[in-house]
N, CA, C and O atoms as a printed pandas DataFrame, in Angstrom:
     atom_number atom_name residue_name chain_id  residue_number  x_coord  y_coord  z_coord
0              1         N          MET        A               1    1.238   -3.184   -6.330
1              2        CA          MET        A               1    1.075   -1.708   -6.378
2              3         C          MET        A               1    2.486   -1.162   -6.988
3              4         O          MET        A               1    3.485   -1.000   -6.287
4              5         N          GLY        A               2    2.444   -0.950   -8.115
5              6        CA          GLY        A               2    3.518   -0.287   -8.748
6              7         C          GLY        A               2    4.512   -1.247   -9.749
7              8         O          GLY        A               2    4.339   -2.462   -9.857
8              9         N          HIS        A               3    5.412   -0.612  -10.351
9             10        CA          HIS        A               3    6.129   -1.419  -11.264
10            11         C          HIS        A               3    7.392   -2.193  -10.536
11            12         O          HIS        A               3    7.948   -3.212  -10.948
12            13         N          LEU        A               4    7.648   -1.562   -9.537
13            14        CA          LEU        A               4    8.892   -2.171   -8.820
14            15         C          LEU        A               4    8.492   -1.908   -7.320
15            16         O          LEU        A               4    8.093   -0.806   -6.942
16            17         N          CYS        A               5    8.631   -3.019   -6.478
17            18        CA          CYS        A               5    8.403   -3.017   -4.997
18            19         C          CYS        A               5    9.293   -3.827   -4.208
19            20         O          CYS        A               5    9.570   -4.995   -4.481
20            21         N          VAL        A               6    9.804   -3.077   -3.067
21            22        CA          VAL        A               6   10.803   -3.852   -2.203
22            23         C          VAL        A               6    9.824   -3.981   -0.947
23            24         O          VAL        A               6    9.232   -3.019   -0.457
24            25         N          PHE        A               7    9.753   -5.038   -0.581
25            26        CA          PHE        A               7    8.980   -5.038    0.990
26            27         C          PHE        A               7    9.717   -6.126    1.876
27            28         O          PHE        A               7    9.458   -7.308    1.650
28            29         N          GLU        A               8   10.641   -5.787    2.892
29            30        CA          GLU        A               8   11.348   -6.797    3.599
30            31         C          GLU        A               8   10.498   -7.086    4.927
31            32         O          GLU        A               8   10.363   -6.320    5.881
32            33         N          PRO        A               9   10.041   -8.164    4.795
33            34        CA          PRO        A               9    8.976   -8.408    6.063
34            35         C          PRO        A               9    9.690   -8.866    7.343
35            36         O          PRO        A               9    9.566  -10.028    7.730
36            37         N          PHE        A              10   10.457   -7.944    8.021
37            38        CA          PHE        A              10   11.091   -8.124    9.047
38            39         C          PHE        A              10   11.284   -6.667    9.948
39            40         O          PHE        A              10   11.465   -5.598    9.364
40            41         N          GLU        A              11   11.232   -6.750   11.184
41            42        CA          GLU        A              11   11.400   -5.438   11.930
42            43         C          GLU        A              11   12.577   -4.528   11.357
43            44         O          GLU        A              11   13.714   -5.000   11.341
44            45         N          GLY        A              12   12.381   -3.460   10.967
45            46        CA          GLY        A              12   13.511   -2.492   10.312
46            47         C          GLY        A              12   13.558   -2.761    8.782
47            48         O          GLY        A              12   14.379   -2.054    8.197
48            49         N          GLY        A              13   12.837   -3.652    7.985
49            50        CA          GLY        A              13   13.000   -3.872    6.778
50            51         C          GLY        A              13   12.574   -2.754    5.992
51            52         O          GLY        A              13   11.831   -1.940    6.539
52            53         N          GLU        A              14   12.944   -2.563    4.711
53            54        CA          GLU        A              14   12.472   -1.570    3.849
54            55         C          GLU        A              14   10.998   -1.714    3.305
55            56         O          GLU        A              14   10.604   -2.844    3.016
56            57         N          SER        A              15   10.259   -0.752    3.168
57            58        CA          SER        A              15    9.218   -0.631    2.158
58            59         C          SER        A              15    9.227    0.301    1.355
59            60         O          SER        A              15    9.265    1.464    1.755
60            61         N          ARG        A              16    9.192   -0.046   -0.080
61            62        CA          ARG        A              16    9.198    1.004   -0.987
62            63         C          ARG        A              16    8.626    0.523   -2.305
63            64         O          ARG        A              16    9.027   -0.528   -2.805
64            65         N          SER        A              17    7.755    1.224   -2.840
65            66        CA          SER        A              17    6.880    1.170   -3.959
66            67         C          SER        A              17    7.110    2.113   -4.995
67            68         O          SER        A              17    6.904    3.280   -4.663
68            69         N          GLU        A              18    7.545    1.883   -6.357
69            70        CA          GLU        A              18    7.541    2.883   -7.321
70            71         C          GLU        A              18    6.411    2.465   -8.189
71            72         O          GLU        A              18    6.404    1.471   -8.915
72            73         N          ILE        A              19    5.296    3.475   -8.009
73            74        CA          ILE        A              19    4.179    3.223   -8.793
74            75         C          ILE        A              19    4.399    3.500  -10.171
75            76         O          ILE        A              19    3.930    2.759  -11.034
76            77         N          ASN        A              20    5.185    4.674  -10.493
77            78        CA          ASN        A              20    5.682    4.848  -11.840
78            79         C          ASN        A              20    6.984    5.579  -11.569
79            80         O          ASN        A              20    7.363    5.656  -10.400
80            81         N          ASP        A              21    7.636    6.072  -12.450
81            82        CA          ASP        A              21    8.702    6.880  -12.334
82            83         C          ASP        A              21    8.543    8.257  -11.473
83            84         O          ASP        A              21    9.508    8.801  -10.935
84            85         N          ASN        A              22    7.470    8.656  -11.422
85            86        CA          ASN        A              22    7.163    9.891  -10.526
86            87         C          ASN        A              22    6.534    9.874   -9.337
87            88         O          ASN        A              22    6.504   10.866   -8.608
88            89         N          ILE        A              23    5.925    8.642   -9.012
89            90        CA          ILE        A              23    5.262    8.328   -7.803
90            91         C          ILE        A              23    5.878    7.375   -7.066
91            92         O          ILE        A              23    5.917    6.233   -7.524
92            93         N          VAL        A              24    6.446    7.654   -5.851
93            94        CA          VAL        A              24    7.239    6.618   -5.287
94            95         C          VAL        A              24    6.967    6.753   -3.592
95            96         O          VAL        A              24    7.224    7.787   -2.975
96            97         N          ALA        A              25    6.486    5.707   -3.055
97            98        CA          ALA        A              25    6.176    5.583   -1.785
98            99         C          ALA        A              25    7.202    4.891   -0.972
99           100         O          ALA        A              25    7.907    4.048   -1.528
100          101         N          GLY        A              26    7.369    5.170    0.346
101          102        CA          GLY        A              26    8.567    4.440    1.138
102          103         C          GLY        A              26    8.443    4.507    2.623
103          104         O          GLY        A              26    7.874    5.488    3.101
104          105         N          GLY        A              27    8.893    3.607    3.380
105          106        CA          GLY        A              27    8.862    3.594    4.689
106          107         C          GLY        A              27    9.669    2.369    5.458
107          108         O          GLY        A              27   10.594    1.820    4.859
108          109         N          LYS        A              28    9.368    2.024    6.559
109          110        CA          LYS        A              28   10.033    1.075    7.091
110          111         C          LYS        A              28    9.058    0.068    8.179
111          112         O          LYS        A              28    8.255    0.518    8.996
112          113         N          VAL        A              29    9.332   -1.237    7.972
113          114        CA          VAL        A              29    8.546   -2.206    8.674
114          115         C          VAL        A              29    8.695   -2.111   10.223
115          116         O          VAL        A              29    9.804   -2.279   10.732
116          117         N          LEU        A              30    7.607   -1.846   10.970
117          118        CA          LEU        A              30    7.843   -1.742   12.507
118          119         C          LEU        A              30    7.639   -3.182   13.219
119          120         O          LEU        A              30    8.349   -3.571   14.146
120          121         N          GLU        A              31    6.544   -3.935   12.645
121          122        CA          GLU        A              31    6.282   -5.160   13.305
122          123         C          GLU        A              31    5.784   -6.182   12.251
123          124         O          GLU        A              31    5.106   -5.859   11.276
124          125         N          VAL        A              32    6.225   -7.581   12.569
125          126        CA          VAL        A              32    5.777   -8.583   11.898
126          127         C          VAL        A              32    5.274   -9.734   12.900
127          128         O          VAL        A              32    5.946  -10.214   13.813
128          129         N          VAL        A              33    3.995  -10.073   12.561
129          130        CA          VAL        A              33    3.528  -11.373   13.520
130          131         C          VAL        A              33    3.047  -12.273   12.210
131          132         O          VAL        A              33    2.096  -11.992   11.481
132          133         N          GLN        A              34    3.810  -13.269   12.099
133          134        CA          GLN        A              34    3.589  -14.170   11.072
134          135         C          GLN        A              34    2.218  -14.844   10.975
135          136         O          GLN        A              34    1.707  -15.389   11.954
136          137         N          ASP        A              35    1.592  -14.792    9.686
137          138        CA          ASP        A              35    0.410  -14.928    9.374
138          139         C          ASP        A              35   -0.832  -14.318   10.208
139          140         O          ASP        A              35   -1.960  -14.778   10.384
140          141         N          LYS        A              36   -0.283  -13.225   10.621
141          142        CA          LYS        A              36   -1.432  -12.502   11.613
142          143         C          LYS        A              36   -1.432  -10.947   11.433
143          144         O          LYS        A              36   -2.520  -10.377   11.525
144          145         N          LYS        A              37   -0.232  -10.163   11.168
145          146        CA          LYS        A              37   -0.215   -8.774   11.417
146          147         C          LYS        A              37    1.028   -8.195   10.726
147          148         O          LYS        A              37    2.070   -8.834   10.868
148          149         N          ILE        A              38    1.052   -7.191   10.074
149          150        CA          ILE        A              38    2.226   -6.411    9.656
150          151         C          ILE        A              38    1.944   -4.905    9.739
151          152         O          ILE        A              38    0.986   -4.449    9.115
152          153         N          ILE        A              39    2.788   -4.052   10.533
153          154        CA          ILE        A              39    2.708   -2.728   10.507
154          155         C          ILE        A              39    4.000   -2.050    9.982
155          156         O          ILE        A              39    5.129   -2.382   10.345
156          157         N          TYR        A              40    3.726   -1.078    9.101
157          158        CA          TYR        A              40    4.962   -0.280    8.490
158          159         C          TYR        A              40    4.590    1.036    8.538
159          160         O          TYR        A              40    3.455    1.381    8.865
160          161         N          THR        A              41    5.724    2.020    8.147
161          162        CA          THR        A              41    5.505    3.285    7.922
162          163         C          THR        A              41    5.202    3.488    6.641
163          164         O          THR        A              41    5.553    2.601    5.863
164          165         N          PHE        A              42    4.551    4.573    6.138
165          166        CA          PHE        A              42    4.403    4.992    4.764
166          167         C          PHE        A              42    4.343    6.424    4.544
167          168         O          PHE        A              42    3.930    7.183    5.421
168          169         N          GLY        A              43    4.749    6.835    3.378
169          170        CA          GLY        A              43    4.873    8.260    2.795
170          171         C          GLY        A              43    5.413    8.358    1.412
171          172         O          GLY        A              43    5.970    7.433    0.821
172          173         N          TRP        A              44    5.223    9.443    0.985
173          174        CA          TRP        A              44    5.703    9.704   -0.412
174          175         C          TRP        A              44    6.962   10.354   -0.557
175          176         O          TRP        A              44    7.243   11.304    0.174
176          177         N          GLU        A              45    7.758    9.930   -1.440
177          178        CA          GLU        A              45    8.979   10.717   -1.824
178          179         C          GLU        A              45    8.756   11.804   -2.596
179          180         O          GLU        A              45    7.965   11.718   -3.536
180          181         N          GLY        A              46    9.449   13.033   -2.302
181          182        CA          GLY        A              46    9.451   14.208   -3.106
182          183         C          GLY        A              46    8.114   15.103   -3.101
183          184         O          GLY        A              46    7.291   14.881   -2.213
184          185         N          GLY        A              47    7.858   16.121   -4.069
185          186        CA          GLY        A              47    6.660   16.742   -4.163
186          187         C          GLY        A              47    6.307   17.484   -2.974
187          188         O          GLY        A              47    7.138   17.883   -2.158
188          189         N          GLU        A              48    4.993   17.673   -2.886
189          190        CA          GLU        A              48    4.650   18.564   -1.580
190          191         C          GLU        A              48    3.473   17.915   -0.838
191          192         O          GLU        A              48    2.703   18.555   -0.123
192          193         N          ASN        A              49    3.400   16.719   -1.043
193          194        CA          ASN        A              49    2.336   15.717   -0.267
194          195         C          ASN        A              49    2.842   16.072    1.298
195          196         O          ASN        A              49    4.016   16.161    1.656
196          197         N          PRO        A              50    1.822   16.225    2.013
197          198        CA          PRO        A              50    1.940   16.357    3.372
198          199         C          PRO        A              50    2.426   14.955    4.181
199          200         O          PRO        A              50    3.045   14.965    5.245
200          201         N          VAL        A              51    2.021   13.775    3.460
201          202        CA          VAL        A              51    2.449   12.595    4.202
202          203         C          VAL        A              51    3.843   12.217    3.285
203          204         O          VAL        A              51    3.865   11.832    2.116
204          205         N          THR        A              52    4.871   12.427    4.102
205          206        CA          THR        A              52    6.174   12.234    3.569
206          207         C          THR        A              52    6.632   10.719    3.984
207          208         O          THR        A              52    5.996   10.044    4.793
208          209         N          VAL        A              53    7.674   10.330    3.405
209          210        CA          VAL        A              53    8.250    8.976    3.622
210          211         C          VAL        A              53    8.312    8.707    5.184
211          212         O          VAL        A              53    8.960    9.501    5.866
212          213         N          GLY        A              54    7.745    7.748    5.726
213          214        CA          GLY        A              54    7.735    7.301    6.990
214          215         C          GLY        A              54    6.793    7.977    7.951
215          216         O          GLY        A              54    6.632    7.556    9.097
216          217         N          SER        A              55    6.161    9.051    7.459
217          218        CA          SER        A              55    5.387    9.803    8.379
218          219         C          SER        A              55    3.906    9.306    8.696
219          220         O          SER        A              55    3.239    9.943    9.511
220          221         N          SER        A              56    3.431    8.290    8.128
221          222        CA          SER        A              56    2.118    7.704    8.465
222          223         C          SER        A              56    2.412    6.258    8.926
223          224         O          SER        A              56    3.560    5.824    9.022
224          225         N          ARG        A              57    1.299    5.538    9.206
225          226        CA          ARG        A              57    1.343    4.273    9.635
226          227         C          ARG        A              57    0.420    3.317    8.947
227          228         O          ARG        A              57   -0.697    3.764    8.684
228          229         N          VAL        A              58    0.654    2.222    8.648
229          230        CA          VAL        A              58   -0.245    1.237    8.004
230          231         C          VAL        A              58   -0.411   -0.088    8.802
231          232         O          VAL        A              58    0.569   -0.829    8.885
232          233         N          GLU        A              59   -1.429   -0.391    9.317
233          234        CA          GLU        A              59   -1.448   -1.872   10.085
234          235         C          GLU        A              59   -2.357   -2.734    9.329
235          236         O          GLU        A              59   -3.527   -2.407    9.129
236          237         N          ILE        A              60   -1.858   -3.806    8.911
237          238        CA          ILE        A              60   -2.539   -4.736    8.217
238          239         C          ILE        A              60   -2.672   -6.064    9.150
239          240         O          ILE        A              60   -1.670   -6.545    9.678
240          241         N          THR        A              61   -3.889   -6.593    9.313
241          242        CA          THR        A              61   -4.165   -7.748   10.074
242          243         C          THR        A              61   -5.062   -8.732    9.317
243          244         O          THR        A              61   -6.030   -8.412    8.626
244          245         N          LEU        A              62   -4.621   -9.944    9.537
245          246        CA          LEU        A              62   -5.346  -11.108    8.717
246          247         C          LEU        A              62   -5.972  -11.994    9.976
247          248         O          LEU        A              62   -5.393  -12.181   11.046
248          249         N          GLU        A              63   -7.366  -12.528    9.587
249          250        CA          GLU        A              63   -8.009  -13.249   10.505
250          251         C          GLU        A              63   -8.661  -14.285    9.596
251          252         O          GLU        A              63   -9.038  -13.948    8.474
252          253         N          GLU        A              64   -8.817  -15.617   10.068
253          254        CA          GLU        A              64   -9.497  -16.552    9.496
254          255         C          GLU        A              64  -10.833  -16.456    9.763
255          256         O          GLU        A              64  -11.253  -16.154   10.880
256          257         N          ASN        A              65  -11.573  -16.703    8.773
257          258        CA          ASN        A              65  -13.052  -16.448    8.931
258          259         C          ASN        A              65  -13.716  -17.497    7.989
259          260         O          ASN        A              65  -13.775  -17.290    6.777
260          261         N          ASP        A              66  -14.151  -18.480    8.492
261          262        CA          ASP        A              66  -15.080  -19.593    7.898
262          263         C          ASP        A              66  -14.192  -20.128    6.573
263          264         O          ASP        A              66  -14.835  -20.197    5.526
264          265         N          GLY        A              67  -12.960  -20.462    6.528
265          266        CA          GLY        A              67  -12.295  -20.811    5.379
266          267         C          GLY        A              67  -11.913  -19.607    4.564
267          268         O          GLY        A              67  -11.356  -19.971    3.529
268          269         N          SER        A              68  -12.011  -18.345    4.662
269          270        CA          SER        A              68  -11.498  -17.445    4.051
270          271         C          SER        A              68  -10.628  -16.589    5.050
271          272         O          SER        A              68  -10.436  -16.875    6.232
272          273         N          THR        A              69  -10.125  -15.475    4.369
273          274        CA          THR        A              69   -9.298  -14.550    5.389
274          275         C          THR        A              69   -9.875  -13.208    5.229
275          276         O          THR        A              69  -10.208  -12.711    4.153
276          277         N          LEU        A              70   -9.967  -12.653    6.407
277          278        CA          LEU        A              70  -10.633  -11.177    6.488
278          279         C          LEU        A              70   -9.394  -10.500    6.661
279          280         O          LEU        A              70   -8.499  -10.877    7.418
280          281         N          VAL        A              71   -9.367   -9.367    5.849
281          282        CA          VAL        A              71   -7.877   -8.440    5.852
282          283         C          VAL        A              71   -8.664   -7.225    6.356
283          284         O          VAL        A              71   -9.705   -6.849    5.817
284          285         N          GLU        A              72   -8.117   -6.639    7.407
285          286        CA          GLU        A              72   -8.460   -5.391    7.927
286          287         C          GLU        A              72   -7.311   -4.530    7.695
287          288         O          GLU        A              72   -6.225   -5.064    7.919
288          289         N          LEU        A              73   -7.296   -3.166    7.249
289          290        CA          LEU        A              73   -6.207   -2.376    6.887
290          291         C          LEU        A              73   -6.682   -1.046    7.568
291          292         O          LEU        A              73   -7.818   -0.582    7.467
292          293         N          ASN        A              74   -5.654   -0.509    8.268
293          294        CA          ASN        A              74   -5.943    0.616    8.971
294          295         C          ASN        A              74   -4.663    1.532    8.643
295          296         O          ASN        A              74   -3.545    1.128    8.963
296          297         N          HIS        A              75   -4.837    2.778    7.995
297          298        CA          HIS        A              75   -3.861    3.710    7.855
298          299         C          HIS        A              75   -4.069    4.952    8.323
299          300         O          HIS        A              75   -4.946    5.690    7.872
300          301         N          THR        A              76   -3.119    5.328    9.445
301          302        CA          THR        A              76   -3.339    6.465   10.281
302          303         C          THR        A              76   -2.287    7.512   10.188
303          304         O          THR        A              76   -1.348    7.280    9.427
304          305         N          GLU        A              77   -2.302    8.506   10.775
305          306        CA          GLU        A              77   -1.426    9.635   10.872
306          307         C          GLU        A              77   -1.385   10.279    9.544
307          308         O          GLU        A              77   -0.233   10.599    9.251
308          309         N          LEU        A              78   -2.217   10.559    8.691
309          310        CA          LEU        A              78   -2.543   10.882    7.506
310          311         C          LEU        A              78   -2.221   12.547    7.232
311          312         O          LEU        A              78   -1.936   12.989    6.119
312          313         N          LYS        A              79   -2.308   13.238    8.263
313          314        CA          LYS        A              79   -2.019   14.858    8.163
314          315         C          LYS        A              79   -3.155   15.400    7.235
315          316         O          LYS        A              79   -2.832   16.281    6.438
316          317         N          GLY        A              80   -4.329   15.008    7.252
317          318        CA          GLY        A              80   -5.313   15.751    6.623
318          319         C          GLY        A              80   -5.516   15.007    5.190
319          320         O          GLY        A              80   -6.438   15.450    4.506
320          321         N          ALA        A              81   -4.793   13.975    4.681
321          322        CA          ALA        A              81   -4.930   13.387    3.401
322          323         C          ALA        A              81   -5.678   12.242    3.523
323          324         O          ALA        A              81   -5.347   11.271    2.842
324          325         N          VAL        A              82   -6.556   12.172    4.205
325          326        CA          VAL        A              82   -7.499   10.813    4.510
326          327         C          VAL        A              82   -8.231   10.444    3.131
327          328         O          VAL        A              82   -8.198    9.286    2.715
328          329         N          GLU        A              83   -8.876   11.440    2.455
329          330        CA          GLU        A              83   -9.764   11.093    1.444
330          331         C          GLU        A              83   -8.793   10.648    0.111
331          332         O          GLU        A              83   -9.109    9.657   -0.547
332          333         N          GLU        A              84   -7.927   11.227   -0.137
333          334        CA          GLU        A              84   -6.998   10.986   -1.233
334          335         C          GLU        A              84   -6.343    9.398   -0.827
335          336         O          GLU        A              84   -6.126    8.576   -1.717
336          337         N          HIS        A              85   -6.137    9.177    0.270
337          338        CA          HIS        A              85   -5.313    7.654    0.631
338          339         C          HIS        A              85   -6.425    6.734    0.874
339          340         O          HIS        A              85   -6.133    5.548    1.022
340          341         N          GLY        A              86   -7.748    7.115    0.944
341          342        CA          GLY        A              86   -8.856    6.150    1.029
342          343         C          GLY        A              86   -9.146    5.831   -0.486
343          344         O          GLY        A              86   -9.462    4.685   -0.804
344          345         N          GLY        A              87   -9.059    6.654   -1.257
345          346        CA          GLY        A              87   -9.350    6.495   -2.900
346          347         C          GLY        A              87   -8.199    5.579   -3.347
347          348         O          GLY        A              87   -8.488    4.685   -4.143
348          349         N          GLY        A              88   -6.908    5.700   -2.920
349          350        CA          GLY        A              88   -5.924    4.873   -3.405
350          351         C          GLY        A              88   -6.093    3.602   -2.939
351          352         O          GLY        A              88   -6.105    2.712   -3.790
352          353         N          TRP        A              89   -6.280    3.187   -1.351
353          354        CA          TRP        A              89   -6.348    2.023   -0.972
354          355         C          TRP        A              89   -7.724    1.293   -1.601
355          356         O          TRP        A              89   -7.693    0.080   -1.806
356          357         N          ASP        A              90   -8.849    2.018   -1.879
357          358        CA          ASP        A              90   -9.868    1.370   -2.787
358          359         C          ASP        A              90   -9.486    0.771   -4.192
359          360         O          ASP        A              90   -9.745   -0.336   -4.663
360          361         N          HIS        A              91   -8.779    1.858   -4.731
361          362        CA          HIS        A              91   -8.290    1.367   -6.061
362          363         C          HIS        A              91   -7.286    0.003   -6.100
363          364         O          HIS        A              91   -7.467   -0.955   -6.852
364          365         N          TYR        A              92   -6.285    0.122   -5.206
365          366        CA          TYR        A              92   -5.439   -1.015   -5.082
366          367         C          TYR        A              92   -6.020   -2.259   -4.283
367          368         O          TYR        A              92   -5.587   -3.371   -4.586
368          369         N          LEU        A              93   -6.899   -2.150   -3.360
369          370        CA          LEU        A              93   -7.468   -3.278   -2.705
370          371         C          LEU        A              93   -8.443   -4.059   -3.689
371          372         O          LEU        A              93   -8.628   -5.273   -3.609
372          373         N          SER        A              94   -9.024   -3.262   -4.591
373          374        CA          SER        A              94   -9.979   -3.771   -5.605
374          375         C          SER        A              94   -9.181   -4.693   -6.597
375          376         O          SER        A              94   -9.560   -5.817   -6.927
376          377         N          ARG        A              95   -8.063   -4.101   -7.021
377          378        CA          ARG        A              95   -7.050   -4.874   -7.890
378          379         C          ARG        A              95   -6.609   -6.069   -7.234
379          380         O          ARG        A              95   -6.574   -7.099   -7.907
380          381         N          LEU        A              96   -6.255   -6.102   -5.990
381          382        CA          LEU        A              96   -5.664   -7.163   -5.274
382          383         C          LEU        A              96   -6.985   -8.349   -5.006
383          384         O          LEU        A              96   -6.755   -9.559   -4.991
384          385         N          ALA        A              97   -8.067   -7.893   -4.848
385          386        CA          ALA        A              97   -9.163   -8.899   -4.702
386          387         C          ALA        A              97   -9.365   -9.513   -6.105
387          388         O          ALA        A              97   -9.891  -10.625   -6.055
388          389         N          ILE        A              98   -9.085   -9.076   -7.307
389          390        CA          ILE        A              98   -9.082   -9.628   -8.616
390          391         C          ILE        A              98   -7.918  -10.596   -8.640
391          392         O          ILE        A              98   -8.169  -11.785   -8.838
392          393         N          ALA        A              99   -6.700  -10.212   -8.461
393          394        CA          ALA        A              99   -5.503  -10.979   -8.493
394          395         C          ALA        A              99   -5.714  -12.284   -7.465
395          396         O          ALA        A              99   -5.341  -13.412   -7.786
396          397         N          ALA        A             100   -6.304  -12.008   -6.298
397          398        CA          ALA        A             100   -6.128  -12.875   -5.238
398          399         C          ALA        A             100   -7.142  -14.120   -5.683
399          400         O          ALA        A             100   -7.048  -15.197   -5.093
400          401         N          THR        A             101   -8.049  -13.939   -6.678
401          402        CA          THR        A             101   -9.004  -14.938   -7.058
402          403         C          THR        A             101   -8.517  -15.504   -8.498
403          404         O          THR        A             101   -9.225  -16.248   -9.175
404          405         N          GLY        A             102   -7.302  -15.092   -8.865
405          406        CA          GLY        A             102   -6.670  -15.681  -10.307
406          407         C          GLY        A             102   -7.130  -14.818  -11.278
407          408         O          GLY        A             102   -6.882  -15.138  -12.440
408          409         N          GLY        A             103   -7.815  -13.676  -11.055
409          410        CA          GLY        A             103   -8.115  -12.736  -12.218
410          411         C          GLY        A             103   -6.862  -12.028  -12.621
411          412         O          GLY        A             103   -5.748  -12.142  -12.110
412          413         N          ASP        A             104   -7.263  -11.209  -13.715
413          414        CA          ASP        A             104   -6.115  -10.350  -14.312
414          415         C          ASP        A             104   -6.878   -8.722  -14.208
415          416         O          ASP        A             104   -7.889   -8.418  -14.841
416          417         N          ALA        A             105   -6.205   -7.886  -13.355
417          418        CA          ALA        A             105   -6.692   -6.751  -13.100
418          419         C          ALA        A             105   -6.439   -5.643  -14.155
419          420         O          ALA        A             105   -6.851   -4.485  -14.077
420          421         N          GLY        A             106   -5.666   -6.202  -15.191
421          422        CA          GLY        A             106   -5.110   -5.445  -16.273
422          423         C          GLY        A             106   -4.133   -4.376  -15.923
423          424         O          GLY        A             106   -3.658   -4.238  -14.796
424          425         N          PRO        A             107   -3.850   -3.593  -17.004
425          426        CA          PRO        A             107   -2.979   -2.406  -16.517
426          427         C          PRO        A             107   -3.365   -1.381  -15.531
427          428         O          PRO        A             107   -4.528   -0.987  -15.449
428          429         N          ASP        A             108   -2.432   -0.951  -14.795
429          430        CA          ASP        A             108   -3.019   -0.022  -13.800
430          431         C          ASP        A             108   -2.892    1.436  -14.195
431          432         O          ASP        A             108   -1.810    1.973  -14.435
432          433         N          PRO        A             109   -4.228    2.119  -14.251
433          434        CA          PRO        A             109   -4.191    3.222  -14.819
434          435         C          PRO        A             109   -3.496    4.436  -13.889
435          436         O          PRO        A             109   -3.211    5.556  -14.313
436          437         N          VAL        A             110   -3.326    4.031  -12.751
437          438        CA          VAL        A             110   -2.494    5.113  -11.879
438          439         C          VAL        A             110   -1.192    4.978  -12.253
439          440         O          VAL        A             110   -0.630    6.038  -12.532
440          441         N          ALA        A             111   -0.436    3.800  -12.354
441          442        CA          ALA        A             111    0.794    3.724  -12.672
442          443         C          ALA        A             111    1.143    3.895  -14.160
443          444         O          ALA        A             111    2.290    4.140  -14.534
444          445         N          ASN        A             112    0.153    3.760  -14.944
445          446        CA          ASN        A             112    0.345    3.990  -16.563
446          447         C          ASN        A             112   -0.734    4.948  -17.178
447          448         O          ASN        A             112   -1.403    4.636  -18.163
448          449         N          PRO        A             113   -0.835    6.038  -16.568
449          450        CA          PRO        A             113   -2.019    7.106  -16.948
450          451         C          PRO        A             113   -1.925    7.153  -18.580
451          452         O          PRO        A             113   -0.873    7.157  -19.219
452          453         N          PRO        A             114   -3.170    7.185  -19.087
453          454        CA          PRO        A             114   -3.492    7.464  -20.563
454          455         C          PRO        A             114   -2.560    8.730  -21.145
455          456         O          PRO        A             114   -2.396    9.766  -20.501
456          457         N          GLU        A             115   -2.102    8.537  -22.178
457          458        CA          GLU        A             115   -1.060    9.466  -22.809
458          459         C          GLU        A             115   -1.732   10.734  -22.860
459          460         O          GLU        A             115   -1.182   11.038  -21.802
460          461         N          ASN        A             116   -2.267   11.528  -23.065
461          462        CA          ASN        A             116   -2.888   12.929  -23.326
462          463         C          ASN        A             116   -3.844   13.188  -22.270
463          464         O          ASN        A             116   -4.660   14.076  -22.517
464          465         N          ALA        A             117   -3.937   12.498  -20.932
465          466        CA          ALA        A             117   -5.068   12.647  -20.054
466          467         C          ALA        A             117   -4.743   13.934  -19.203
467          468         O          ALA        A             117   -5.537   14.326  -18.348
């Protein structure tokens, strides 16, 4: 997610994703259970988005399921911005599914919007 990402997978570690030069998300890692769960805060830098850096919470759990991994993602405390964040997660999780199976999701239209769009 983005052209530059920092994710320090330990309690108190930094989480920061630069989607592009104008869209940046950040937060702090709250909890890590190796191979099972990670919880971190999330929000957007700058702008007028109600979900500011560190103001929401993302919990990702991993569970083995018949030789596969079930990924459960919960993003809470979104201050009325549930639909737009749901669309964002749909976008990036579908790209992750392609990459996780060895595919190429191609250029990210969010990070690299078409020139005159």
